C-alpha positions as CSV (number, residue, x, y, z in Angstrom):
1,X,0.0,0.0,0.0
2,X,2.8,2.4,0.9
3,X,6.4,2.2,-0.6
4,X,9.6,4.1,-0.2
5,X,12.0,3.3,-3.1
6,X,15.6,4.3,-2.9
7,X,14.6,7.2,-0.7
8,X,17.0,9.8,0.6
9,X,16.6,13.0,2.6
10,X,19.1,15.8,3.0
11,X,18.6,19.0,5.1
12,X,20.9,21.9,4.6
13,X,23.5,19.6,3.1
14,X,23.3,17.1,5.9
15,X,22.1,13.5,5.1
16,X,19.2,12.4,7.3
17,X,18.8,9.0,5.7
18,X,20.0,7.4,2.5
19,X,18.6,4.9,-0.1
20,X,15.8,3.6,2.2
21,X,13.5,1.0,0.8
22,X,10.3,0.3,2.8
23,X,7.0,-1.4,2.1
24,X,4.0,-1.0,4.4
25,X,1.0,-3.3,4.0
26,X,-2.6,-2.7,4.5
27,X,-3.4,-3.2,8.2
28,X,0.2,-3.2,9.3
29,X,1.1,-1.8,12.7
30,X,4.7,-0.6,12.1
31,X,6.9,0.8,14.9
32,X,9.9,3.0,14.2
33,X,12.5,3.5,16.9
34,X,15.8,5.4,17.1
35,X,17.6,8.0,19.1
36,X,16.6,11.6,19.1
37,X,18.0,13.4,16.0
38,X,18.1,10.3,13.8
39,X,15.3,11.5,11.6
40,X,12.2,9.6,12.8
41,X,10.0,12.7,12.7
42,X,11.4,13.7,9.3
43,X,10.6,10.2,7.9
44,X,7.0,10.4,9.3
45,X,6.5,13.9,7.8
46,X,7.5,12.5,4.4
47,X,5.1,9.6,4.7
48,X,2.4,12.1,5.6
49,X,3.2,14.3,2.6
50,X,4.2,17.2,4.9
51,X,7.8,17.1,3.6
52,X,9.5,15.9,0.5
53,X,12.2,13.5,-0.5
54,X,15.6,14.7,-1.8
55,X,15.9,11.5,-3.9
56,X,13.8,8.4,-4.6
57,X,10.1,7.8,-4.7
58,X,7.1,7.5,-2.4
59,X,4.1,5.5,-3.6
60,X,0.7,5.5,-1.8
61,X,-1.9,3.1,-3.2
62,X,0.3,2.6,-6.3
63,X,0.3,6.3,-7.0
64,X,3.7,8.1,-7.2
65,X,3.7,11.2,-5.0
66,X,4.8,14.3,-6.9
67,X,5.7,16.5,-4.0
68,X,5.4,19.7,-6.1
69,X,2.0,18.8,-7.3
70,X,-0.3,20.8,-5.0
71,X,-3.5,19.3,-6.2
72,X,-2.3,15.7,-5.7
73,X,-0.7,16.7,-2.4
74,X,-3.9,18.2,-1.0
75,X,-6.0,15.3,-2.2
76,X,-3.8,12.7,-0.6
77,X,-3.1,14.5,2.6
78,X,-6.8,14.8,3.6
79,X,-6.8,11.0,3.8
80,X,-3.7,10.7,6.0
81,X,-4.3,11.1,9.8
82,X,-1.6,12.6,11.9
83,X,-1.2,12.1,15.7
84,X,1.3,14.2,17.7
85,X,2.7,14.1,21.2
86,X,1.0,17.4,22.1
87,X,-2.4,16.4,20.6
88,X,-2.8,19.5,18.4
89,X,-6.3,20.2,19.7
90,X,-7.8,23.8,19.4
91,X,-8.3,25.0,22.9
92,X,-11.5,27.1,22.4
93,X,-13.3,24.3,20.5
94,X,-15.1,21.4,22.1
95,X,-14.1,17.8,21.4
96,X,-16.8,17.4,18.8
97,X,-15.8,20.8,17.2
98,X,-12.2,19.8,17.0
99,X,-13.1,16.7,15.1
100,X,-15.5,18.6,12.9
101,X,-13.0,21.4,12.0
102,X,-10.8,19.5,9.4
103,X,-13.9,18.0,7.9
104,X,-15.5,21.4,7.5
105,X,-12.3,22.7,5.9
106,X,-12.5,20.1,3.2
107,X,-15.7,21.6,1.8
108,X,-17.1,18.4,0.4
109,X,-19.1,17.1,3.3
110,X,-22.5,18.3,4.5
111,X,-23.4,18.9,8.1
112,X,-25.3,15.6,8.5
113,X,-22.3,13.6,7.3
114,X,-20.0,15.5,9.6
115,X,-22.2,14.9,12.6
116,X,-22.4,11.2,11.7
117,X,-18.7,10.9,11.5
118,X,-18.2,12.7,14.8
119,X,-20.6,10.3,16.5
120,X,-19.2,7.2,15.0
121,X,-15.5,8.0,15.7
122,X,-16.1,9.1,19.3
123,X,-18.2,6.0,19.9
124,X,-15.5,3.7,18.4
125,X,-12.8,5.1,20.7
126,X,-15.2,5.0,23.7
127,X,-15.3,8.8,24.5
128,X,-18.7,9.9,23.2
129,X,-19.4,11.1,26.7
130,X,-16.8,13.9,26.4
131,X,-18.0,15.3,23.0
132,X,-19.0,18.6,24.5
133,X,-16.0,19.1,26.8
134,X,-13.1,21.5,26.0
135,X,-9.5,20.1,25.8
136,X,-8.4,21.8,29.0
137,X,-11.2,19.9,31.0
138,X,-10.1,16.4,29.9
139,X,-7.0,14.4,30.6
140,X,-4.0,13.9,28.4
141,X,-5.0,10.4,27.6
142,X,-8.5,11.6,26.6
143,X,-7.0,14.3,24.4
144,X,-4.9,11.8,22.6
145,X,-8.0,9.6,22.0
146,X,-9.7,12.7,20.6
147,X,-6.8,13.0,18.2
148,X,-7.2,9.4,17.1
149,X,-11.0,9.9,16.7
150,X,-10.2,12.9,14.5
151,X,-8.2,10.6,12.2
152,X,-11.0,8.0,12.1
153,X,-13.6,10.8,11.2
154,X,-11.4,11.7,8.3
155,X,-11.7,8.1,7.2
156,X,-7.9,8.0,6.8
157,X,-6.3,5.3,4.8
158,X,-3.0,5.8,6.7
159,X,-2.3,7.0,10.3
160,X,1.1,8.4,11.2
161,X,1.8,8.9,14.9
162,X,4.9,10.8,16.2
163,X,5.7,10.0,19.8
164,X,2.0,9.7,20.7
165,X,2.6,8.5,24.3
166,X,5.5,10.6,25.3
167,X,3.3,12.9,27.5
168,X,1.3,10.2,29.0
169,X,1.5,8.0,32.1
170,X,2.1,4.2,31.6
171,X,-1.6,3.2,31.8
172,X,-2.7,5.8,29.2
173,X,0.3,4.9,27.1
174,X,-0.7,1.3,27.0
175,X,-4.3,2.2,26.1
176,X,-3.2,4.4,23.2
177,X,-1.0,1.6,21.8
178,X,-3.9,-0.8,22.2
179,X,-6.3,1.5,20.3
180,X,-3.8,2.0,17.5
181,X,-3.2,-1.7,17.3
182,X,-7.0,-2.4,17.0
183,X,-7.3,0.3,14.3
184,X,-4.5,-1.4,12.3
185,X,-6.3,-4.8,12.5
186,X,-9.3,-3.2,10.8
187,X,-7.1,-2.5,7.7
188,X,-5.7,0.9,8.3
189,X,-1.9,0.9,8.3
190,X,-0.5,2.7,11.4
191,X,3.1,3.9,11.6
192,X,4.3,5.0,15.1
193,X,7.6,6.6,15.9
194,X,8.3,6.1,19.6
195,X,10.8,5.8,22.4
196,X,8.2,3.9,24.4
197,X,9.9,0.5,24.2
198,X,8.0,-1.0,27.1
199,X,4.7,-1.2,25.3
200,X,6.2,-2.8,22.2
201,X,6.4,-6.1,24.1
202,X,2.6,-6.4,24.0
203,X,2.4,-6.4,20.2
204,X,3.6,-8.9,17.6
205,X,4.5,-6.1,15.1
206,X,7.4,-5.1,12.9
207,X,10.0,-2.8,14.5
208,X,12.4,-0.8,12.5
209,X,15.3,1.3,13.9
210,X,16.4,4.4,12.1
211,X,20.1,4.7,12.9
212,X,23.0,6.3,10.9
213,X,20.7,7.0,8.0
214,X,19.6,3.4,7.6
215,X,16.5,1.4,8.6
216,X,17.4,-1.7,10.5
217,X,14.7,-4.4,11.1
218,X,14.6,-5.9,14.6
219,X,13.4,-9.4,15.5
220,X,10.4,-8.9,17.7
C-alpha cells in the first residue's frame, strides 16, 4: 500500500537517511524507533506528505507522489491522519468541534455527514461522553484519544503517529497503543515513531530502527 523506493533526505547539506526501501502493507502496525535526532519525525513527515524526498520515490496506493503537485498533495493529505505528542487540539473548540473542523475545511461534506462521522468516531474510541468538553477539562489520555478519533472521522487510509505516548503515564500509554493496534487490525496501516519500548512487548509487530541514516529491522 505504501512504498519508499531508494529514498534519501538531506537537510541543509546534511544527510538524514539514504537509499531507504520500505513497504508497508494494509493493516500493518509498524513501529519506528531510534535515538533523538536520527530522523524519525522527518521520515514520518514525508510519509504524511508534509515534507518531500531529496531523492527516490514514495508510492501510496500505487500512486507516485509528486511533491510539487499541490492538487495531488492536498487530495492525498486529507486521507492521512496525523497524531502528535502534544495532541494538536484547538483550545477554544469542544471535542466534537475539534473533530468537525478539518472535515468542514474540506468543503465536500454536508453537516449531516460530519455529525455522523463525529458520533461514529467518538463511539469507536469510547469517548462519546466527552463530546461537548473542552480540551483543558479532559486528561492527556483523553485528548490523545480525541486526536485518534479525528483521524477516524477523516476516514484516513493511513495514520502516522509521532511519539503519541511521550506525554502520557504508563496506563494511558498502554491504552493508546492498544487503540492504534486495533485500528490497524481493521485494515488501516498505522506507523508509530516512539521511544516507548516497554509497550512494544505487548504487540507482535514489525519494529524498524532508524540509525545512521539506515532502517534496521529488529526481530520482535
